[in-house]
C-alpha positions in Angstrom: 13.5 -13.9 -5.3 14.7 -11.8 -2.4 12.1 -10.8 0.2 13.2 -7.2 0.6 11.4 -4.0 1.5 13.9 -2.1 -0.6 13.7 -3.6 -4.1 12.7 -1.2 -6.9 9.5 -3.2 -7.3 8.4 -2.9 -3.7 9.3 0.8 -3.6 7.0 1.2 -6.6 4.3 -0.7 -4.8 4.6 1.5 -1.8 4.5 4.6 -4.0 1.2 3.3 -5.5 -0.3 2.9 -2.0 0.8 6.5 -1.0 -0.6 7.9 -4.3 -3.9 6.1 -3.8 -4.2 7.4 -0.3 -3.4 11.0 -1.4 -5.8 10.7 -4.4 -8.5 9.6 -2.0 -7.8 12.8 0.0 -7.0 10.8 3.1 -4.3 11.3 5.8 -2.5 8.4 7.4 -4.5 9.0 10.5 -7.8 8.7 8.6 -6.7 5.5 6.9 -5.5 4.0 10.2 -8.9 4.8 11.8 -10.7 3.1 8.9 -8.4 0.1 9.5 -8.8 0.1 13.3 -5.0 0.2 13.5 -2.5 2.8 14.9 -1.2 5.5 12.6 2.2 3.9 12.9 0.9 0.9 11.0 0.2 3.0 7.9 3.5 5.0 8.4 5.5 1.7 8.5 4.1 0.2 5.4 4.3 3.4 3.5 7.8 4.1 4.7 9.1 0.6 3.9 9.5 -0.6 7.5 7.1 -3.4 7.1 5.5 -5.5 4.4 1.8 -6.0 3.9 0.5 -9.6 3.5 -2.4 -10.3 1.1 -5.1 -10.0 3.7 -3.7 -6.6 4.9 -3.4 -5.4 1.3 -7.1 -6.1 0.7 -8.0 -4.3 3.9 -5.9 -1.3 2.9 -7.4 -1.2 -0.6 -10.9 -1.3 0.9 -10.0 1.6 3.3 -8.6 3.6 0.4 -11.5 2.8 -1.9 -9.1 1.2 -4.4 -9.8 -1.9 -6.5 -6.9 -4.3 -5.6 -7.0 -5.7 -9.1 -6.2 -2.2 -10.5 -3.3 -1.8 -8.0 -1.9 -5.1 -9.1 -2.4 -4.2 -12.8 -0.5 -1.0 -12.1 2.3 -3.0 -10.6 2.5 -5.3 -13.6 2.8 -2.4 -16.0 5.9 -1.3 -14.1 7.5 -4.7 -13.4 6.4 -6.5 -16.5 5.3 -9.5 -14.4 
């Protein structure tokens, strides 16, 4: 499996993260403040310039108020994995 930021699956994943942030009514600045990271961190993972590792994903989910299991389930619906 290719580790790419630009596979259809990863683009779908990024879309889920953006949708979760927007659904929570948060800006990138607000999420970055909750994470204790610069706004560019959020912009880069949302824009496909960087990948999130598992620990970062859990932190982002917590900042967004999203259950990581739900996010993964939503990924599986799309990818069939």
